[in-house]
C-alpha positions as CSV (number, residue, x, y, z in Angstrom):
1,X,23.0,96.3,47.2
2,X,23.5,98.9,49.8
3,X,26.2,98.1,52.4
4,X,25.5,98.8,56.1
5,X,29.2,99.6,56.7
6,X,32.4,100.3,54.7
7,X,34.2,97.0,54.3
8,X,37.6,98.8,54.6
9,X,36.5,100.5,57.8
10,X,37.5,98.9,61.2
11,X,34.4,98.0,63.2
12,X,33.2,95.7,65.9
13,X,30.3,93.3,65.2
14,X,28.4,92.6,68.4
15,X,25.2,90.7,68.2
16,X,24.4,87.9,70.7
17,X,21.8,86.2,68.5
18,X,23.6,86.0,65.3
19,X,25.9,83.8,63.3
20,X,28.1,86.8,62.9
21,X,29.9,87.7,59.8
22,X,30.5,84.9,57.2
23,X,34.1,83.7,57.3
24,X,35.8,84.7,54.1
25,X,37.2,81.1,53.7
26,X,33.7,79.5,54.0
27,X,32.8,79.6,50.2
28,X,35.8,77.5,49.5
29,X,34.9,74.8,52.1
30,X,31.2,74.7,51.1
31,X,32.3,74.3,47.4
32,X,34.6,71.4,48.4
33,X,31.7,69.6,50.2
34,X,29.3,70.2,47.3
35,X,31.9,69.0,44.8
36,X,32.5,65.9,46.9
37,X,28.7,65.3,46.8
38,X,28.6,66.0,43.1
39,X,31.4,63.7,42.2
40,X,30.8,60.8,44.6
41,X,26.9,60.9,45.1
42,X,26.0,58.5,48.0
43,X,29.6,57.5,48.5
44,X,30.3,61.0,49.8
45,X,28.7,59.8,53.1
46,X,32.0,58.1,53.9
47,X,34.6,59.2,51.3
48,X,36.2,62.3,49.9
49,X,36.3,65.8,51.5
50,X,34.5,66.0,54.9
51,X,32.4,62.9,54.5
52,X,28.8,63.6,55.5
53,X,28.4,60.7,57.9
54,X,31.6,61.7,59.7
55,X,31.3,65.5,59.6
56,X,30.8,65.7,63.3
57,X,34.2,64.2,64.2
58,X,36.6,67.2,63.4
59,X,35.0,69.6,66.0
60,X,34.7,67.0,68.7
61,X,38.1,67.5,70.3
62,X,37.9,71.3,70.5
63,X,34.4,71.1,71.8
64,X,35.4,68.7,74.5
65,X,38.2,71.1,75.6
66,X,35.7,74.0,75.6
67,X,33.1,72.2,77.8
68,X,35.6,70.3,80.0
69,X,34.6,66.8,78.8
70,X,36.2,63.8,77.3
71,X,35.9,63.6,73.5
72,X,33.8,60.4,73.7
73,X,31.4,62.3,76.0
74,X,30.6,65.0,73.4
75,X,28.3,65.0,70.4
76,X,27.5,67.8,68.1
77,X,24.2,67.8,66.3
78,X,21.5,70.0,64.7
79,X,21.0,73.6,65.5
80,X,19.7,75.4,68.6
81,X,16.1,75.4,67.4
82,X,16.1,71.7,66.6
83,X,17.8,70.7,69.8
84,X,15.3,72.7,71.9
85,X,12.5,71.0,70.1
86,X,14.0,67.5,70.7
87,X,14.7,68.4,74.3
88,X,11.1,69.6,75.0
89,X,9.6,66.7,73.0
90,X,11.7,64.2,75.0
91,X,11.5,65.5,78.6
92,X,8.6,67.9,78.8
93,X,5.9,66.0,80.8
94,X,3.4,68.5,82.1
95,X,1.1,67.7,85.0
96,X,-1.5,69.6,87.1
97,X,1.2,71.2,89.2
98,X,4.0,71.7,86.7
99,X,2.8,72.7,83.3
100,X,4.4,76.1,82.4
101,X,7.5,76.8,80.3
102,X,9.4,80.0,81.0
103,X,11.3,81.5,78.0
104,X,13.1,84.7,77.5
105,X,11.1,87.6,76.1
106,X,13.1,88.1,72.9
107,X,13.8,84.5,71.9
108,X,14.1,83.6,68.3
109,X,10.6,83.2,66.9
110,X,11.3,79.7,65.8
111,X,12.2,78.8,69.4
112,X,8.9,80.3,70.5
113,X,7.0,78.3,67.9
114,X,8.7,75.1,69.1
115,X,7.6,75.8,72.6
116,X,4.1,76.4,71.6
117,X,4.0,73.2,69.4
118,X,5.0,71.2,72.4
119,X,2.4,72.8,74.8
């Protein structure tokens, strides 16, 4: 595989619509979650390493600090595209006078598709 840059070279990675570079430690954590699921099956929902049903709890405190809220006022869910779809499906109520959605020109194609599905 051809590399876009030399991994030993200092560089800046600037891309506003990106996950960015994968953290080096991520493989370890993903393996831990998969091993927990493999070893515990359905019990991995509430037991073992990062139980699935409780996986939103660890980032709640830092997110509450970032957005200036109390921890019980914050929830983390889904991804941007899913959240946009849920927001539009819940609150978009077109009528004769108000029936347009304005979206930026270079939005993710999945976001554009969600807007079109709702309209």
